[in-house]
Backbone as CSV, one residue per row, in Angstrom:
resi,resn,N_x,N_y,N_z,CA_x,CA_y,CA_z,C_x,C_y,C_z
1,MET,-12.794,-48.421,-44.414,-11.688,-47.937,-45.249,-12.313,-47.292,-46.485
2,THR,-11.818,-46.103,-46.768,-12.202,-45.449,-48.022,-11.046,-45.144,-48.893
3,HIS,-11.200,-45.568,-50.155,-10.207,-45.245,-51.172,-10.993,-45.292,-52.525
4,LEU,-10.379,-44.700,-53.451,-11.068,-44.573,-54.766,-10.089,-45.314,-55.787
5,SER,-10.336,-46.493,-56.268,-9.486,-47.131,-57.258,-9.946,-46.778,-58.612
6,LEU,-11.245,-46.585,-58.835,-11.848,-46.227,-60.106,-12.687,-45.114,-60.057
7,PRO,-12.089,-43.850,-59.931,-12.997,-42.694,-59.868,-13.698,-42.516,-61.214
8,HIS,-14.968,-42.055,-61.011,-15.802,-41.875,-62.226,-15.161,-40.799,-63.041
9,PRO,-14.881,-41.107,-64.397,-14.196,-40.074,-65.211,-14.995,-38.844,-65.374
10,LEU,-16.350,-38.895,-65.117,-17.202,-37.648,-65.349,-17.535,-36.921,-64.067
11,ALA,-17.093,-37.486,-62.920,-17.402,-36.807,-61.703,-16.718,-35.437,-61.644
12,ALA,-17.431,-34.422,-61.250,-16.887,-33.134,-61.120,-17.855,-32.234,-60.299
13,GLU,-17.403,-31.118,-59.941,-18.237,-30.243,-59.152,-19.419,-29.770,-59.918
14,VAL,-20.595,-29.827,-59.407,-21.805,-29.431,-60.071,-22.480,-28.373,-59.235
15,SER,-23.033,-27.357,-59.992,-23.649,-26.178,-59.349,-25.083,-26.569,-58.931
16,ASP,-25.574,-25.851,-57.971,-27.024,-26.027,-57.612,-27.844,-25.746,-58.831
17,ALA,-27.501,-24.696,-59.615,-28.332,-24.279,-60.706,-28.343,-25.427,-61.803
18,GLU,-27.223,-26.157,-61.986,-27.109,-27.171,-63.043,-28.027,-28.376,-62.571
19,ALA,-27.960,-28.729,-61.220,-28.751,-29.787,-60.783,-30.233,-29.421,-60.810
20,THR,-30.573,-28.211,-60.420,-31.931,-27.688,-60.509,-32.418,-27.788,-62.002
21,GLN,-31.683,-27.301,-62.916,-32.007,-27.399,-64.351,-32.376,-28.716,-64.824
22,ARG,-31.512,-29.745,-64.457,-31.811,-31.074,-64.885,-33.177,-31.546,-64.395
23,LEU,-33.433,-31.229,-63.007,-34.717,-31.595,-62.407,-35.869,-30.908,-63.148
24,ARG,-35.712,-29.613,-63.412,-36.810,-28.926,-64.114,-36.998,-29.375,-65.516
25,ALA,-35.917,-29.779,-66.189,-35.968,-30.224,-67.601,-36.943,-31.401,-67.800
26,ILE,-37.183,-32.197,-66.743,-38.059,-33.376,-66.868,-39.363,-33.000,-66.072
27,GLY,-39.568,-31.730,-65.737,-40.855,-31.274,-65.269,-41.009,-31.686,-63.784
28,GLN,-40.003,-31.744,-62.905,-40.167,-32.170,-61.573,-40.179,-30.942,-60.614
29,ARG,-40.895,-31.150,-59.475,-40.968,-30.076,-58.456,-39.576,-29.999,-57.802
30,ILE,-39.206,-28.796,-57.625,-37.854,-28.539,-57.056,-37.993,-28.259,-55.534
31,THR,-37.170,-29.049,-54.737,-37.056,-28.830,-53.291,-35.561,-28.719,-53.011
32,ARG,-35.251,-28.111,-51.862,-33.807,-27.920,-51.491,-33.126,-29.317,-51.287
33,LEU,-33.823,-30.238,-50.650,-33.279,-31.615,-50.527,-33.088,-32.325,-51.830
34,ARG,-34.040,-32.301,-52.612,-33.950,-32.964,-53.980,-32.715,-32.514,-54.735
35,VAL,-32.517,-31.201,-54.768,-31.446,-30.553,-55.471,-30.071,-31.037,-54.808
36,ALA,-30.049,-31.031,-53.517,-28.852,-31.378,-52.694,-28.500,-32.892,-53.005
37,VAL,-29.418,-33.696,-52.896,-29.232,-35.116,-53.096,-28.795,-35.488,-54.554
38,PHE,-29.473,-34.919,-55.540,-29.043,-35.132,-56.887,-27.691,-34.535,-57.181
39,LYS,-27.393,-33.326,-56.698,-26.170,-32.762,-56.848,-24.999,-33.584,-56.318
40,THR,-25.278,-34.194,-55.076,-24.249,-34.937,-54.480,-23.959,-36.208,-55.238
41,LEU,-25.028,-36.772,-55.865,-24.946,-38.019,-56.613,-24.160,-37.687,-57.925
42,LEU,-24.397,-36.616,-58.517,-23.714,-36.171,-59.763,-22.231,-35.991,-59.407
43,GLU,-21.836,-35.387,-58.263,-20.520,-35.115,-57.987,-19.712,-36.394,-57.508
44,ALA,-20.378,-37.376,-57.121,-19.808,-38.542,-56.467,-18.913,-39.338,-57.555
45,GLU,-17.769,-39.775,-56.997,-16.840,-40.574,-57.764,-17.240,-41.966,-58.073
46,GLN,-18.127,-42.422,-57.179,-18.625,-43.817,-57.280,-20.078,-43.938,-56.686
47,PRO,-20.784,-44.987,-56.840,-22.048,-45.117,-56.195,-21.944,-44.976,-54.726
48,LEU,-22.875,-44.369,-53.983,-22.869,-44.072,-52.606,-24.038,-44.843,-51.904
49,SER,-23.667,-45.354,-50.740,-24.710,-45.962,-49.906,-25.505,-44.864,-49.165
50,HIS,-26.646,-45.209,-48.538,-27.413,-44.193,-47.946,-26.597,-43.513,-46.783
51,PRO,-25.875,-44.224,-45.925,-25.081,-43.488,-44.910,-24.018,-42.669,-45.450
52,GLU,-23.386,-43.130,-46.529,-22.259,-42.286,-47.189,-22.871,-41.080,-47.765
53,LEU,-24.007,-41.082,-48.391,-24.683,-39.912,-48.928,-25.062,-38.999,-47.841
54,ARG,-25.729,-39.538,-46.843,-26.130,-38.699,-45.690,-25.000,-38.013,-44.954
55,GLN,-23.865,-38.655,-44.878,-22.636,-38.112,-44.263,-22.163,-36.901,-45.129
56,ARG,-22.141,-37.061,-46.470,-21.728,-36.003,-47.405,-22.660,-34.827,-47.288
57,LEU,-23.951,-35.132,-47.319,-24.919,-34.063,-47.222,-24.763,-33.295,-45.852
58,GLU,-24.647,-33.915,-44.804,-24.564,-33.288,-43.433,-23.305,-32.522,-43.366
59,ALA,-22.226,-32.960,-43.995,-20.909,-32.276,-44.001,-20.973,-30.967,-44.819
60,SER,-21.877,-30.854,-45.724,-22.096,-29.727,-46.623,-22.931,-28.671,-45.903
61,GLU,-23.340,-27.712,-46.608,-24.135,-26.678,-45.893,-25.579,-27.108,-45.727
62,THR,-25.912,-28.318,-46.171,-27.309,-28.804,-46.031,-27.686,-29.045,-44.497
63,GLY,-26.664,-29.436,-43.709,-26.966,-29.640,-42.304,-27.636,-31.079,-42.133
64,ALA,-28.332,-31.207,-40.973,-28.840,-32.480,-40.531,-29.998,-32.889,-41.568
65,ILE,-29.894,-34.228,-41.905,-30.904,-34.810,-42.867,-31.704,-35.898,-42.198
66,ASP,-32.882,-35.842,-42.338,-33.824,-36.938,-41.852,-33.548,-38.104,-42.770
67,ARG,-33.322,-39.298,-42.161,-32.982,-40.472,-42.993,-34.074,-40.953,-43.819
68,VAL,-35.324,-40.865,-43.334,-36.456,-41.323,-44.122,-36.695,-40.385,-45.361
69,SER,-36.624,-39.054,-45.094,-36.679,-38.104,-46.242,-35.527,-38.495,-47.297
70,LEU,-34.335,-38.783,-46.818,-33.283,-39.015,-47.787,-33.681,-40.345,-48.509
71,TYR,-34.215,-41.435,-47.936,-34.562,-42.611,-48.627,-35.671,-42.295,-49.627
72,ARG,-36.644,-41.532,-49.277,-37.709,-41.174,-50.120,-37.152,-40.410,-51.417
73,ASN,-36.255,-39.427,-51.174,-35.717,-38.765,-52.312,-34.921,-39.564,-53.209
74,LEU,-34.182,-40.541,-52.680,-33.344,-41.516,-53.419,-34.262,-42.391,-54.288
75,GLU,-35.244,-42.917,-53.675,-36.283,-43.707,-54.425,-36.924,-42.869,-55.475
76,TRP,-37.288,-41.715,-55.192,-37.898,-40.777,-56.188,-36.890,-40.641,-57.443
77,LEU,-35.742,-40.367,-57.195,-34.728,-40.159,-58.245,-34.567,-41.430,-59.036
78,VAL,-34.623,-42.593,-58.392,-34.599,-43.936,-59.218,-35.847,-43.988,-60.075
79,GLN,-37.022,-43.810,-59.492,-38.367,-43.847,-60.257,-38.349,-43.024,-61.383
80,ILE,-37.817,-41.771,-61.309,-37.886,-40.843,-62.459,-36.737,-40.980,-63.447
81,GLY,-35.803,-41.990,-63.106,-34.801,-42.284,-64.105,-33.549,-41.362,-63.983
82,LEU,-33.395,-40.558,-62.934,-32.202,-39.753,-62.800,-31.111,-40.444,-61.956
83,ALA,-31.404,-41.605,-61.389,-30.472,-42.282,-60.583,-30.780,-43.767,-60.780
84,HIS,-29.784,-44.560,-60.367,-30.090,-46.064,-60.368,-29.398,-46.591,-59.101
85,ARG,-29.992,-47.703,-58.739,-29.669,-48.376,-57.474,-28.859,-49.660,-57.821
86,ILE,-27.692,-49.858,-57.142,-26.955,-51.024,-57.316,-26.930,-51.792,-56.009
87,THR,-27.058,-53.201,-56.139,-27.029,-53.945,-54.958,-25.970,-55.013,-55.246
88,ALA,-24.818,-55.016,-54.352,-23.811,-55.987,-54.376,-24.130,-57.108,-53.469
89,ASP,-23.307,-58.100,-53.423,-23.528,-59.212,-52.580,-23.572,-58.937,-51.167
90,ASP,-23.165,-57.807,-50.732,-23.216,-57.339,-49.368,-24.579,-56.886,-48.954
91,ARG,-25.492,-56.757,-49.887,-26.961,-56.401,-49.762,-27.113,-54.861,-49.360
92,VAL,-26.037,-54.155,-49.599,-26.189,-52.672,-49.364,-26.571,-51.972,-50.640
93,TRP,-27.574,-51.182,-50.564,-27.996,-50.416,-51.811,-27.088,-49.249,-51.942
94,ARG,-26.600,-49.054,-53.155,-25.828,-47.784,-53.354,-26.438,-47.188,-54.676
95,PHE,-26.363,-45.853,-54.638,-27.023,-45.094,-55.628,-26.010,-44.218,-56.438
96,SER,-26.296,-44.111,-57.692,-25.496,-43.419,-58.601,-26.399,-42.566,-59.529
97,ALA,-25.963,-41.322,-59.876,-26.767,-40.529,-60.844,-26.553,-41.054,-62.168
98,ARG,-27.712,-41.085,-62.962,-27.578,-41.439,-64.370,-27.090,-40.257,-65.079
99,ARG,-25.888,-40.377,-65.688,-25.408,-39.337,-66.503,-25.676,-39.688,-67.971
100,GLU,-26.015,-38.545,-68.662,-26.319,-38.673,-70.044,-25.253,-39.363,-70.846
101,GLU,-24.003,-39.154,-70.419,-22.868,-39.719,-71.161,-22.814,-41.229,-70.995
102,THR,-23.339,-41.653,-69.833,-23.257,-43.242,-69.546,-24.621,-43.724,-69.272
103,ALA,-25.546,-43.398,-70.146,-26.894,-43.814,-69.841,-27.210,-45.239,-70.307
104,THR,-26.282,-45.856,-70.925,-26.441,-47.254,-71.272,-26.241,-48.180,-70.100
105,GLN,-26.727,-49.460,-70.221,-26.515,-50.405,-69.213,-25.025,-50.656,-69.081
106,HIS,-24.526,-50.686,-67.848,-23.133,-51.055,-67.650,-22.969,-51.768,-66.359
107,PRO,-21.960,-52.617,-66.278,-21.642,-53.421,-65.005,-21.038,-52.544,-63.924
108,HIS,-21.048,-53.163,-62.731,-20.460,-52.447,-61.593,-19.488,-53.443,-60.932
109,PHE,-18.475,-52.954,-60.320,-17.463,-53.789,-59.609,-17.533,-53.622,-58.113
110,HIS,-17.673,-54.716,-57.431,-17.750,-54.591,-55.933,-16.523,-55.167,-55.419
111,CYS,-15.785,-54.488,-54.647,-14.596,-55.054,-53.926,-15.041,-55.746,-52.656
112,VAL,-14.809,-57.030,-52.635,-15.166,-57.799,-51.469,-14.390,-57.580,-50.186
113,SER,-13.247,-56.954,-50.381,-12.302,-56.609,-49.311,-12.735,-55.275,-48.581
114,CYS,-12.862,-54.254,-49.346,-13.216,-52.953,-48.793,-14.586,-52.534,-48.875
115,GLY,-15.401,-53.226,-49.695,-16.825,-52.925,-49.795,-17.136,-51.810,-50.808
116,GLN,-16.239,-51.210,-51.449,-16.464,-50.109,-52.336,-17.088,-50.724,-53.659
117,VAL,-17.977,-49.924,-54.282,-18.531,-50.329,-55.533,-18.241,-49.187,-56.649
118,PHE,-17.843,-49.648,-57.800,-17.467,-48.693,-58.810,-18.246,-48.947,-60.107
119,CYS,-18.634,-47.946,-60.828,-19.349,-48.077,-62.142,-18.170,-48.527,-63.082
120,LEU,-18.546,-49.238,-64.072,-17.642,-49.602,-65.159,-18.331,-49.206,-66.525
121,PRO,-18.537,-47.922,-66.716,-19.305,-47.469,-67.883,-18.672,-47.726,-69.218
122,GLU,-17.322,-47.960,-69.266,-16.632,-48.263,-70.463,-16.847,-49.770,-70.904
123,SER,-17.447,-50.548,-69.976,-17.701,-51.922,-70.415,-19.163,-52.094,-70.893
124,SER,-19.300,-52.741,-72.023,-20.660,-52.964,-72.526,-21.154,-54.309,-72.026
125,VAL,-22.442,-54.371,-71.843,-23.044,-55.569,-71.404,-24.153,-55.905,-72.480
126,PRO,-24.086,-57.089,-73.160,-25.093,-57.473,-74.086,-26.409,-57.706,-73.470
127,VAL,-27.442,-57.237,-74.072,-28.825,-57.514,-73.483,-29.216,-58.831,-73.867
128,PRO,-29.617,-59.630,-72.880,-29.996,-61.029,-73.153,-31.296,-61.128,-73.999
129,ARG,-31.391,-62.228,-74.722,-32.578,-62.360,-75.603,-33.731,-62.806,-74.648
130,LEU,-34.831,-62.108,-74.652,-35.949,-62.534,-73.737,-37.013,-63.199,-74.452
131,PRO,-37.768,-64.037,-73.856,-38.927,-64.663,-74.471,-39.952,-63.669,-75.063
132,ALA,-40.771,-64.111,-75.955,-41.756,-63.235,-76.513,-42.674,-62.695,-75.387
133,ASP,-43.161,-61.515,-75.559,-43.993,-60.870,-74.575,-43.310,-60.535,-73.229
134,TYR,-42.008,-60.641,-73.228,-41.286,-60.156,-71.989,-40.637,-58.855,-72.314
135,SER,-40.480,-57.906,-71.416,-39.873,-56.579,-71.582,-38.862,-56.380,-70.444
136,MET,-37.725,-55.878,-70.773,-36.737,-55.515,-69.756,-36.947,-54.069,-69.288
137,ILE,-36.931,-53.960,-68.022,-36.976,-52.513,-67.434,-35.500,-52.100,-67.058
138,GLU,-34.807,-53.023,-66.436,-33.492,-52.679,-66.091,-32.667,-54.012,-65.863
139,MET,-31.364,-54.014,-66.193,-30.562,-55.147,-65.970,-29.403,-54.742,-65.040
140,GLU,-29.009,-55.608,-64.164,-28.037,-55.338,-63.230,-27.000,-56.393,-63.281
141,LEU,-25.657,-56.058,-63.340,-24.579,-56.994,-63.337,-23.574,-56.421,-62.435
142,VAL,-23.161,-57.160,-61.483,-22.149,-56.721,-60.423,-21.014,-57.831,-60.419
143,VAL,-19.829,-57.282,-60.712,-18.633,-58.136,-60.694,-18.023,-58.082,-59.316
144,ASN,-17.873,-59.220,-58.653,-17.278,-59.172,-57.297,-15.800,-59.589,-57.508
145,GLY,-14.985,-58.945,-56.723,-13.536,-59.231,-56.697,-12.781,-58.365,-55.740
146,VAL,-11.526,-58.124,-55.961,-10.720,-57.335,-55.164,-10.143,-56.175,-55.955
147,CYS,-10.321,-54.940,-55.556,-9.870,-53.833,-56.217,-8.272,-53.681,-56.220
148,ALA,-7.778,-52.793,-57.017,-6.307,-52.638,-57.130,-5.675,-52.251,-55.783
149,HIS,-6.306,-51.395,-55.113,-5.756,-51.034,-53.772,-5.736,-52.110,-52.812
150,CYS,-6.829,-52.879,-52.648,-6.850,-53.967,-51.650,-6.010,-55.197,-52.172
151,GLY,-5.796,-55.221,-53.465,-4.967,-56.304,-54.044,-3.499,-56.126,-53.655
152,LYS,-3.170,-54.842,-53.279,-1.678,-54.598,-52.974,-1.484,-54.827,-51.537
153,GLU,-2.531,-54.928,-50.723,-2.343,-55.103,-49.180,-2.164,-56.609,-48.944
154,PRO,-1.327,-56.916,-47.953,-1.178,-58.278,-47.597,-2.428,-58.959,-47.060
155,LEU,-2.693,-60.173,-47.351,-3.885,-60.890,-46.781,-3.738,-61.091,-45.280
156,PRO,-4.838,-61.042,-44.579,-4.732,-61.203,-43.158,-4.401,-62.684,-42.802
157,LYS,-3.636,-62.857,-41.765,-3.277,-64.212,-41.391,-4.325,-64.788,-40.535
158,ASN,-4.757,-66.035,-40.700,-5.871,-66.608,-39.871,-5.263,-67.382,-38.670
C-alpha cells in the first residue's frame, strides 16, 4: 500500500544539473548512476527503501539498475554525508537525501500498519549528554505508530 501522509515539505523536482552541482561542490567524481540516485532521493517525498528507489530509477529514463551498484551508491552517499539511512523496527533500510534546510538531527515516523517512514524535520531532538571522551557521529530516533491514513481505516477482524 502506498500513500503519503506527511510529504516532505521541501521535496520538488530537481534537475540533473542541480544534483551534479551538489556532488561536484564536495569534490566527488560524477557518474550517471550517482547523479540519478542522488536526484531521486532529493525528489522523494519520504525516505525510500532500496526496492522503492530501484523501481523509481528503472521507471525513469535510467533503465535497468544493477542492485549491487545501487547499494554501493547509496552507501557512498551516506559515507560522504549527502544521505542518511533510517532503520525502523521492520529492519528495512530507507534512505533520504540530507537537505541543507534540514541538516539537523530529526526523528522519523514509521507506520506499523503500512510500513511507510516519514521524516519529521520540524521536530527537534535534544542531543544526549555523553560521557567524557565519547563523541557522537549520528543519532537515530524512530517513532513507531499508525499514520493518519491508516488510522482512518477499520482494524482487521481476527
